[in-house]
C-alpha positions as CSV (number, residue, x, y, z in Angstrom):
1,X,14.9,47.6,-9.9
2,X,12.8,50.1,-8.2
3,X,14.5,53.4,-7.0
4,X,12.9,55.5,-4.3
5,X,11.4,59.0,-5.6
6,X,10.4,61.4,-3.3
7,X,8.7,63.4,-6.0
8,X,6.0,60.2,-6.3
9,X,3.2,59.6,-3.3
10,X,4.8,58.0,-0.1
11,X,3.0,55.3,1.2
12,X,4.3,53.9,4.8
13,X,4.8,50.0,4.6
14,X,4.3,50.3,8.6
15,X,1.3,51.8,9.2
16,X,-0.1,52.8,6.0
17,X,-0.1,56.5,6.3
18,X,0.2,58.2,2.7
19,X,0.9,61.6,1.4
20,X,1.4,62.8,-1.9
21,X,5.3,63.5,-2.2
22,X,8.0,63.9,0.3
23,X,9.6,66.9,-1.3
24,X,9.6,68.9,2.0
25,X,10.7,66.3,3.9
26,X,7.0,65.6,5.6
27,X,7.1,61.5,4.9
28,X,10.2,61.9,6.3
29,X,9.3,63.4,9.7
30,X,6.3,61.1,9.7
31,X,9.3,58.0,10.1
32,X,10.9,59.7,12.9
33,X,7.9,60.9,15.1
34,X,6.0,57.6,14.4
35,X,8.5,55.1,14.2
36,X,11.7,56.3,15.2
37,X,13.1,55.9,11.9
38,X,15.2,57.8,9.5
39,X,14.4,57.8,5.6
40,X,17.6,55.8,4.7
41,X,17.1,53.0,7.7
42,X,13.2,53.1,6.3
43,X,14.2,52.4,2.8
44,X,16.2,49.5,3.8
45,X,14.4,47.6,6.1
46,X,11.1,48.1,3.8
47,X,11.5,49.3,0.1
48,X,14.7,47.9,-1.2
49,X,15.6,43.9,-1.8
50,X,18.5,43.1,-0.1
51,X,19.9,42.3,-3.3
52,X,19.9,45.7,-4.5
53,X,21.7,46.5,-1.5
54,X,25.0,44.4,-2.0
55,X,27.9,46.0,-3.5
56,X,28.7,45.6,-7.2
57,X,32.2,44.5,-6.8
58,X,32.2,40.8,-7.7
59,X,34.4,39.3,-4.7
60,X,32.6,41.8,-1.9
61,X,28.8,40.9,-0.3
62,X,29.0,44.3,2.4
63,X,25.7,46.0,2.2
64,X,26.1,49.5,0.9
65,X,24.6,53.1,2.1
66,X,22.1,55.0,0.5
67,X,22.5,58.7,-1.0
68,X,19.6,60.5,-0.9
69,X,17.4,57.5,-0.5
70,X,19.2,55.4,-3.6
71,X,22.1,53.2,-3.1
72,X,25.6,53.3,-3.9
73,X,26.8,51.1,-6.3
74,X,29.9,50.4,-4.1
75,X,30.2,49.9,-0.3
76,X,33.3,51.6,-0.3
77,X,35.6,54.2,-2.8
78,X,38.1,51.0,-2.8
79,X,35.8,48.5,-4.1
80,X,34.7,51.3,-6.9
81,X,38.2,51.2,-8.1
82,X,39.0,47.4,-7.9
83,X,38.0,46.5,-11.5
84,X,37.7,43.2,-12.8
85,X,38.8,40.1,-10.6
86,X,41.8,38.4,-11.2
87,X,41.8,34.4,-12.0
88,X,44.1,32.4,-10.5
89,X,45.9,30.2,-13.5
90,X,46.2,26.9,-11.4
91,X,42.4,26.8,-9.3
92,X,40.8,29.3,-11.3
93,X,39.3,30.9,-8.4
94,X,38.5,34.5,-8.8
95,X,40.7,37.0,-6.2
96,X,41.6,40.3,-5.4
97,X,45.5,41.4,-4.9
98,X,46.9,45.1,-5.1
99,X,49.2,44.0,-7.7
100,X,47.5,43.4,-11.0
101,X,50.3,41.0,-12.2
102,X,49.5,38.5,-9.6
103,X,49.2,35.5,-11.1
104,X,47.7,33.1,-8.1
105,X,45.5,33.2,-5.3
106,X,47.6,31.7,-2.6
107,X,50.6,30.4,-1.8
108,X,49.9,27.1,-2.5
109,X,49.0,27.8,-6.1
110,X,51.8,30.1,-6.6
111,X,54.4,26.9,-5.8
112,X,52.1,24.6,-8.1
113,X,52.3,27.1,-10.7
114,X,56.1,28.2,-10.3
115,X,56.7,23.9,-10.4
116,X,54.7,23.4,-13.6
117,X,56.5,26.4,-15.6
118,X,59.9,24.8,-13.8
119,X,58.9,21.6,-15.4
120,X,57.9,23.1,-18.7
121,X,60.8,24.8,-19.0
122,X,63.2,21.6,-18.3
123,X,61.2,19.6,-20.8
124,X,61.8,21.7,-23.3
125,X,65.6,21.5,-23.0
126,X,67.2,18.8,-24.7
127,X,69.3,16.4,-22.5
128,X,72.3,18.1,-23.6
129,X,71.2,21.6,-22.5
130,X,69.8,20.7,-19.0
131,X,73.6,19.3,-18.0
132,X,75.4,22.2,-19.4
133,X,73.1,24.5,-17.7
134,X,73.3,22.8,-14.3
135,X,77.2,22.4,-14.7
136,X,77.2,26.0,-15.6
137,X,75.5,27.1,-12.0
138,X,77.6,24.5,-10.3
139,X,80.6,26.1,-12.2
140,X,79.7,29.4,-11.1
141,X,78.6,28.6,-7.4
142,X,82.0,27.4,-7.4
143,X,84.2,30.2,-8.7
144,X,82.1,32.5,-6.4
145,X,83.0,30.6,-3.4
146,X,86.8,30.4,-4.4
147,X,86.8,34.3,-5.2
148,X,84.8,35.3,-2.2
149,X,87.1,32.9,0.0
150,X,83.9,31.2,1.2
151,X,84.1,27.1,1.0
152,X,80.8,25.3,1.8
153,X,80.6,24.9,5.5
154,X,81.6,20.8,5.0
155,X,84.1,21.3,2.7
156,X,86.9,19.5,3.1
157,X,86.0,18.3,6.6
158,X,85.2,15.0,8.3
159,X,83.9,13.9,11.3
160,X,80.9,16.5,10.7
161,X,78.1,14.0,11.2
162,X,78.1,11.5,14.4
163,X,77.8,7.7,13.9
164,X,74.2,8.1,15.1
165,X,73.0,10.4,12.3
166,X,74.7,8.8,9.3
167,X,72.8,5.7,10.6
168,X,69.7,7.7,10.5
169,X,70.4,9.3,7.4
170,X,71.6,5.9,5.6
171,X,68.2,4.4,7.1
172,X,65.9,6.7,5.8
173,X,67.8,6.8,2.2
174,X,67.2,2.9,2.7
175,X,63.6,3.4,3.4
176,X,62.8,5.5,0.5
177,X,64.3,3.0,-1.9
178,X,62.3,0.1,-0.4
179,X,58.8,2.2,-0.6
180,X,60.1,3.0,-4.1
181,X,59.3,6.8,-3.3
182,X,60.8,8.3,-6.3
183,X,60.1,8.3,-9.8
184,X,61.2,5.6,-12.4
185,X,62.6,6.7,-15.5
186,X,60.9,5.9,-18.9
187,X,62.9,2.7,-19.9
188,X,62.9,1.6,-16.6
189,X,58.9,1.8,-16.6
190,X,59.1,0.0,-20.1
191,X,61.4,-2.6,-18.7
192,X,59.4,-3.4,-15.8
193,X,56.1,-3.8,-17.5
194,X,57.9,-6.6,-19.8
195,X,59.2,-8.4,-16.4
196,X,55.4,-8.1,-14.8
197,X,53.5,-9.1,-18.3
198,X,55.8,-12.4,-18.3
199,X,55.3,-13.0,-14.8
200,X,59.4,-12.5,-13.4
201,X,60.0,-12.2,-9.9
202,X,62.0,-9.2,-9.4
203,X,63.2,-6.3,-7.2
204,X,63.6,-2.8,-8.1
205,X,66.0,-1.0,-7.2
206,X,67.9,-3.5,-5.3
207,X,71.0,-2.9,-3.3
208,X,74.1,-5.0,-2.3
209,X,77.5,-3.8,-1.4
210,X,76.3,-0.5,-0.6
211,X,75.9,0.2,-4.3
212,X,72.0,0.1,-6.0
213,X,71.1,-1.7,-9.1
214,X,67.7,-1.0,-11.8
215,X,66.5,-4.5,-11.2
216,X,67.7,-8.2,-9.8
217,X,66.0,-11.4,-10.9
218,X,65.7,-13.1,-7.6
219,X,65.0,-16.6,-9.0
220,X,67.8,-16.4,-11.3
221,X,70.7,-14.0,-9.9
222,X,70.3,-11.8,-12.5
223,X,70.7,-7.8,-12.4
224,X,69.7,-5.7,-14.9
225,X,70.6,-2.0,-15.5
226,X,69.2,0.6,-17.9
227,X,71.5,3.3,-18.8
228,X,70.5,6.5,-20.5
229,X,71.9,7.2,-23.9
230,X,72.9,10.7,-22.7
231,X,74.1,10.2,-18.9
232,X,76.1,7.1,-19.3
233,X,77.5,8.2,-22.6
234,X,76.0,5.7,-25.1
235,X,79.5,5.2,-27.5
236,X,77.1,4.9,-30.4
237,X,76.2,8.8,-30.0
238,X,79.3,9.9,-27.6
239,X,82.2,8.3,-29.3
240,X,84.8,10.7,-28.2
241,X,85.4,10.5,-24.7
242,X,87.5,13.6,-24.7
243,X,84.3,15.3,-25.1
244,X,82.2,13.9,-22.4
245,X,80.7,15.8,-19.8
246,X,82.3,15.6,-16.1
247,X,78.7,13.9,-15.1
248,X,78.9,11.5,-17.8
249,X,82.7,10.4,-16.8
250,X,81.7,10.0,-13.1
251,X,78.7,7.8,-14.3
252,X,80.8,5.2,-16.4
253,X,83.3,5.4,-13.4
254,X,80.1,4.5,-11.1
255,X,78.9,2.2,-14.0
256,X,82.6,0.1,-13.8
257,X,82.6,-0.7,-9.7
258,X,79.2,-1.8,-10.1
259,X,80.0,-4.0,-13.3
260,X,83.4,-5.2,-10.9
261,X,81.0,-5.9,-7.7
262,X,78.4,-8.1,-9.8
263,X,81.6,-10.0,-10.9
264,X,83.0,-10.5,-7.6
265,X,79.7,-11.9,-6.6
266,X,79.0,-14.1,-9.4
267,X,76.0,-12.3,-10.4
268,X,75.0,-11.8,-14.3
269,X,74.6,-8.1,-14.8
270,X,72.5,-7.2,-18.1
271,X,73.2,-3.4,-19.1
272,X,70.5,-2.2,-22.0
273,X,71.0,1.3,-23.5
274,X,68.1,3.5,-23.6
275,X,68.2,3.1,-27.3
276,X,67.8,-0.3,-27.4
277,X,65.0,-0.5,-24.9
278,X,62.9,2.3,-27.1
279,X,63.9,1.5,-30.5
280,X,64.7,-2.2,-30.3
281,X,63.3,-3.9,-27.8
282,X,63.3,-7.3,-29.1
283,X,66.9,-7.5,-28.4
284,X,66.1,-6.5,-24.8
285,X,63.6,-9.4,-24.9
286,X,65.7,-11.9,-26.0
287,X,68.6,-10.9,-24.3
288,X,67.0,-11.3,-21.0
289,X,65.1,-14.6,-21.8
290,X,68.5,-16.1,-22.9
291,X,70.2,-15.1,-19.7
292,X,66.9,-17.1,-17.4
293,X,67.3,-20.2,-19.7
294,X,71.1,-20.4,-18.9
295,X,70.5,-20.2,-15.2
296,X,68.3,-22.8,-15.2
């Protein structure tokens, strides 16, 4: 990198004028009188490569000023004090932020990182810890509301929504179910894979009598439910009903309603535990094949 030195011979790049040195400013005077330029303006235009005049801070591309004919390292004091740029943990883009503990470069990346961290936290929790956590949150919220005498705005109220609004909410939910705009559980995915492999016509998330069933085998009038061991309280793992969580009791009550509806509609309802689907799928497969054979 060449640097201007006033002690050596000076040659004007504009007109070729030469002088032994510029210690007394004679070369500077020549530039001003003959070309209307200051020394710094001349050096920037004719002496230095433009790359030598760019701020040394990695994320800044502004031009620096000269001090006694030599380029400064940074364009401002601020750039000089920034240090190494931060790196976004999501997109790996380098960025600058006053708070050096910032981990993302934008609100979008912050949202992605927050979602990722929450997902990782949930994945590290077993099912029992999850339900305890969420029931604890619900309990605290309810206790706080009772303590402050601030019930939720629609608590104990009826007629809040118009029939038109209720119809819109219902139709939006049905549309979401129809488009399957939600995540299937791993046991539903495994069962669905079997139905596809065996070319068994089915409908996922079948709704009848305002109740949703996991699968409906159209040609045989068979309903299938995939029951998670924890959420539906598999007696193999949760034999004592007195120790069931509130959520387990609520889901079990819904299961009984579904059983009754299937019976009233004269439809065969097959229920399979998560444990059987994941560890004894041969039993699941035989049960479905036998049910299909019984209807033909």
